C-alpha positions in Angstrom: -31.8 -6.8 -12.5 -29.8 -9.8 -11.6 -26.8 -9.1 -9.3 -24.2 -10.4 -11.8 -25.4 -7.7 -14.2 -24.9 -5.0 -11.6 -21.2 -5.8 -11.0 -19.3 -2.6 -11.7 -16.7 -4.1 -14.0 -19.4 -5.6 -16.2 -21.3 -2.3 -16.5 -18.0 -0.6 -17.3 -17.2 -3.1 -20.0 -20.6 -2.7 -21.5 -20.0 1.0 -21.9 -16.3 0.5 -22.9 -15.1 2.3 -19.8 -12.2 1.6 -17.5 -13.5 0.2 -14.2 -11.5 2.5 -12.0 -12.4 5.5 -14.1 -16.1 4.7 -13.7 -15.6 4.1 -10.0 -14.0 7.5 -9.5 -16.7 9.2 -11.5 -19.4 7.6 -9.2 -17.5 8.7 -6.1 -17.3 12.2 -7.4 -21.0 12.2 -8.3 -22.0 11.1 -4.9 -22.0 14.6 -3.5 -22.7 15.3 0.1 -25.1 12.3 0.3 -22.3 9.9 -0.4 -24.6 7.8 -2.5 -21.9 5.6 -4.1 -19.5 5.4 -1.1 -20.4 1.7 -0.6 -18.5 0.9 -3.9 -15.0 -0.3 -3.1 -13.6 -1.8 -6.3 -14.6 -3.2 -9.7 -16.2 -6.2 -8.1 -18.7 -4.1 -6.1 -22.4 -4.6 -6.9 -24.5 -1.6 -7.8 -27.7 -1.4 -5.7 -30.9 -1.8 -7.7 -32.2 1.7 -6.7 -29.0 3.3 -8.0 -29.0 1.7 -11.5 -31.0 4.5 -13.3 -28.9 7.2 -11.6 -25.7 5.4 -12.6 -26.9 5.3 -16.2 -27.6 9.0 -16.2 -24.0 9.6 -15.0 -22.5 7.4 -17.6 -24.6 9.1 -20.3 -23.4 12.5 -19.1 -19.8 11.2 -19.1 -20.2 10.0 -22.7 -21.0 13.5 -23.9 -24.5 14.7 -23.0 -24.5 18.4 -22.1 -24.8 19.2 -18.4 -28.0 20.8 -17.3 -28.2 24.5 -16.8 -28.8 24.2 -13.1 -25.6 22.2 -12.6 -23.6 24.7 -14.6 -25.0 27.6 -12.6 -24.3 25.8 -9.3 -20.7 25.0 -10.3 -20.1 28.7 -11.2 -21.5 30.1 -7.9 -18.8 31.9 -5.9 -17.5 30.0 -2.9 -16.9 31.4 0.5 -13.5 30.2 1.7 -13.2 29.1 5.3 -9.9 30.0 6.9 -8.9 28.0 9.9 -5.8 27.3 12.0 -4.9 23.6 12.4 -2.9 21.9 15.2 -1.0 19.2 13.5 0.7 18.1 16.7 -2.6 16.7 18.0 -2.9 14.0 15.3 -0.8 10.9 15.7 2.6 10.2 17.4 5.2 12.9 17.9 8.7 11.8 16.9 11.9 13.6 17.7 13.7 13.6 15.5 11.7 13.0 12.3 13.7 11.0 9.8 12.7 12.8 6.6 12.9 11.4 3.1 15.7 12.9 1.1 15.7 14.1 -2.5 18.0 11.3 -3.5 15.6 8.8 -2.0 12.6 10.2 -3.9 14.5 10.2 -7.1 15.4 6.6 -6.5 11.8 5.7 -5.8 10.7 7.4 -9.1 13.5 5.5 -11.0 12.5 2.2 -9.5 8.9 2.8 -10.4 9.9 3.7 -14.0 11.9 0.5 -14.3 9.1 -1.6 -12.8 6.5 -0.2 -15.1 8.4 0.1 -18.4 7.2 -3.3 -19.7 3.6 -2.9 -18.5 0.6 -1.5 -20.3 0.9 1.9 -18.6 4.6 2.8 -18.4 5.7 6.0 -16.7 6.3 8.1 -19.9 7.7 10.5 -20.2 9.7 9.6 -17.0 12.1 11.7 -15.0 12.2 15.0 -13.2 10.2 17.9 -14.7 11.3 20.6 -12.3 13.9 20.3 -9.6 12.6 23.4 -7.8 9.2 21.8 -7.5 10.7 18.6 -5.9 12.8 20.7 -3.5 9.6 22.6 -2.5 7.7 19.4 -2.0 10.4 18.0 0.3 10.8 21.2 2.2 7.0 21.5 2.9 7.0 18.7 5.6 9.9 20.4 7.3 8.4 23.9 7.6 8.2 25.7 10.9 8.1 29.0 12.7 10.5 30.3 15.3 12.3 27.0 15.7 9.0 25.0 16.1 8.2 22.5 13.4 4.7 22.8 11.9 4.4 19.0 11.4 5.7 17.2 14.5 3.9 13.9 14.3 4.8 11.0 12.0 1.3 11.0 10.5 1.3 14.7 9.6 4.8 14.6 8.1 3.7 11.6 6.0 0.6 13.4 4.9 2.5 16.6 4.0 5.0 14.6 2.1 2.4 12.7 0.1 0.3 15.8 -0.5 3.3 17.9 -1.7 4.7 15.4 -4.1 1.3 14.5 -5.5 0.2 18.1 -6.1 3.5 19.8 -6.9 3.9 17.4 -9.9 7.8 17.6 -9.9 7.9 14.6 -12.3 6.7 14.4 -15.8 4.5 11.4 -14.9 4.0 9.0 -12.0 3.6 11.7 -9.3 0.8 9.9 -7.4 2.7 6.6 -7.4 5.9 8.3 -6.3 4.1 10.2 -3.5 2.4 7.1 -2.2 5.6 5.0 -2.0 7.5 7.9 -0.4 4.8 8.1 2.3 4.9 4.4 2.9 8.7 4.4 3.3 8.5 7.3 5.7 5.9 5.6 7.9 7.8 2.3 7.9 11.0 4.2 8.9 9.2 5.3 12.0 7.8 1.8 12.7 4.3 2.6 11.5 2.3 0.5 9.0 -1.0 1.0 7.3 -3.9 -1.2 8.3 -6.3 -0.4 5.5 -6.9 -2.4 2.4 -5.7 -1.5 -1.1 -9.1 -0.2 -2.1 -9.1 2.4 0.7 -5.6 3.4 -0.1 -6.5 3.8 -3.8 -9.5 6.0 -2.9 -7.6 8.3 -0.6 -4.9 8.7 -3.2 -7.4 9.7 -5.9 -9.2 12.1 -3.5 -5.9 13.7 -2.7 -4.9 14.2 -6.3 -8.3 15.6 -7.2 -8.6 17.9 -4.1 -11.6 16.0 -2.9 -10.4 15.3 0.7 -12.4 18.2 2.2 -15.3 20.4 1.2 -14.6 22.8 -1.6 -14.9 25.7 0.8 -11.5 24.7 2.2 -9.4 25.5 -0.8 -6.0 25.5 0.7 -3.4 22.9 1.6 -3.6 22.9 5.4 -7.2 21.6 5.3 -6.3 18.7 3.0 -3.1 17.8 4.8 -5.0 17.9 8.1 -7.7 15.5 6.7 -5.0 13.2 5.3 -3.2 13.2 8.6 -6.4 12.1 10.4 -6.9 9.3 7.8 -3.3 8.0 8.3 -3.7 8.1 12.0 -7.0 6.2 11.8 -5.6 3.6 9.4 -2.2 2.8 10.8 -0.6 1.2 13.8 2.7 1.0 15.6 4.6 -2.2 14.9 5.6 -3.7 18.3 8.8 -5.6 18.7 8.6 -8.8 16.6 5.5 -7.7 14.8 7.2 -6.1 11.8 6.0 -7.9 8.6 8.5 -9.5 6.4 8.0 -10.1 2.7 9.0 -13.2 0.8 11.8 -11.3 -1.0 13.2 -10.1 2.4 12.8 -13.6 3.8 14.8 -15.1 0.9 17.5 -12.4 1.4 17.8 -13.2 5.2 17.9 -17.0 4.4 20.7 -16.5 1.9 22.7 -14.6 4.5 22.6 -17.8 6.6 23.8 -19.9 3.7 20.3 -21.3 2.9 18.7 -21.9 -0.5 15.2 -22.7 -1.6 14.8 -26.1 -3.3 12.6 -26.8 -6.3 9.9 -28.3 -4.0 9.8 -25.1 -2.0 11.5 -26.4 1.1 14.6 -24.6 2.4 18.0 -26.2 2.8 20.7 -24.9 5.0 24.3 -26.1 4.7 26.4 -25.6 7.8 30.1 -25.8 6.9 32.3 -27.7 9.4 35.5 -29.7 9.3 36.3 -32.9 11.3 40.0 -34.0 11.4 40.7 -31.8 8.5 38.0 -33.3 6.3 34.9 -31.4 5.2 31.8 -32.7 6.9 29.0 -30.2 6.2 25.8 -30.5 8.1 22.7 -30.2 5.9 19.3 -29.3 7.3 16.1 -29.2 5.3 12.8 -27.6 6.5 9.8 -29.8 6.9 7.5 -27.2 5.5 7.5 -25.7 2.0 7.2 -22.0 1.2 4.9 -22.9 -1.7 4.4 -21.3 -5.1 1.2 -19.3 -4.4 3.0 -16.5 -2.5 4.6 -13.6 -4.5 7.8 -11.8 -3.6 5.9 -8.8 -2.3 3.5 -10.7 -0.1 4.1 -11.0 3.6 5.2 -14.5 4.8 3.1 -16.1 7.6 5.0 -15.9 10.9 4.1 -19.4 11.8 5.8 -20.7 8.6 8.9 -18.5 9.3 9.2 -19.9 12.9 8.8 -23.5 11.7 11.5 -23.0 9.0 13.8 -21.2 11.5 13.5 -24.1 14.0 14.2 -26.8 11.4 17.2 -24.9 10.1 18.5 -24.1 13.6 18.1 -20.4 13.1 16.6 -19.9 16.5 17.6 -18.7 20.0 18.5 -22.3 21.1 21.3 -22.2 18.5 22.5 -18.6 19.2 20.3 -16.7 16.7 17.5 -14.9 18.4 14.4 -13.5 16.6 15.8 -9.9 16.5 19.0 -11.1 15.0 17.1 -12.9 12.3 14.8 -10.0 11.5 17.7 -7.5 11.5 17.3 -4.8 8.9 13.7 -5.9 8.3 12.5 -2.4 7.4 11.0 -2.2 4.0 12.9 -0.7 1.1 11.0 1.3 -1.6 11.4 -1.5 -4.1 9.6 -3.9 -1.7 6.7 -1.5 -1.3 6.5 -1.3 -5.1 6.3 -5.1 -5.3 3.8 -5.3 -2.4 1.5 -2.7 -3.9 2.0 -3.6 -7.5 -1.7 -4.0 -8.3 -2.6 -0.7 -6.6 0.1 1.2 -8.4 -1.2 -0.2 -11.7 -4.6 1.1 -10.9 -3.2 4.6 -10.1 -1.3 4.6 -13.4 -4.7 4.6 -15.3 -6.1 7.7 -13.7 
């Protein structure tokens, strides 16, 4: 079969299925052999040797009765494995931990609701379903014993937060999206950022919501939070001084604070107000380089471009504005994460 006919989104379209729905089904059907783990997104190509197996999965999904063997296997009693986990061994210990507050989570959910209300999959019904469930979800990352916190590392706290919001279902809808943004905000607050791509983040979010992070023998929260903590640790890095990414919307905001504006051609103008002998004699500076129209508000701006514009507009250390002063308050807000991960959040809204 020609490769273009084996593209996942084309196969999904032929069977009138959603691409992500089919992708998740194939991941779930991989079993212990991880047969379809090589699939990352709707543009992935199915291997020739997997086509017939894929068709059987789709046929089953469309209503063919499961075989007796599969039903019997599913109903076999499982032996639960109980194990103690050391969450302080995964990631970076922070004292204190800057936890996400209830007001912040409610704000994240409200911003998501507003952002999705005009899209194909709005958060409906929106709003809080049970305050006690939200309080419980936010208390979980702060649990401890005899004055010792259970989750002491940034990664484990982020994992416990994402797990609890996603699985407590405190909101009528949008729990996975709210959980992810809350986790991203918490990591950023502690100067950590994820290094994985959106496909990997989508997959871990789905696995978390479907309790697929660990073997079914580990049917309790500690095992899943431990697995998610490891994943965050393996897919994140500490942002060193001067490395913090800055989005276009943040860059525009910082420029505006220095009396700059973006012209129609994408170049940036800075007007420096000054007076000579009582008369206005403003100094006008214009950047040589243009920001361009291809970058979106949620995208990160190239640091070379930022430096060039700063130099042209005299927003550099030679003119009394060092790099740290320019990047002041560069931490991400929840709204910026929503903008940055817009496509990923849209995918989560469908499953």
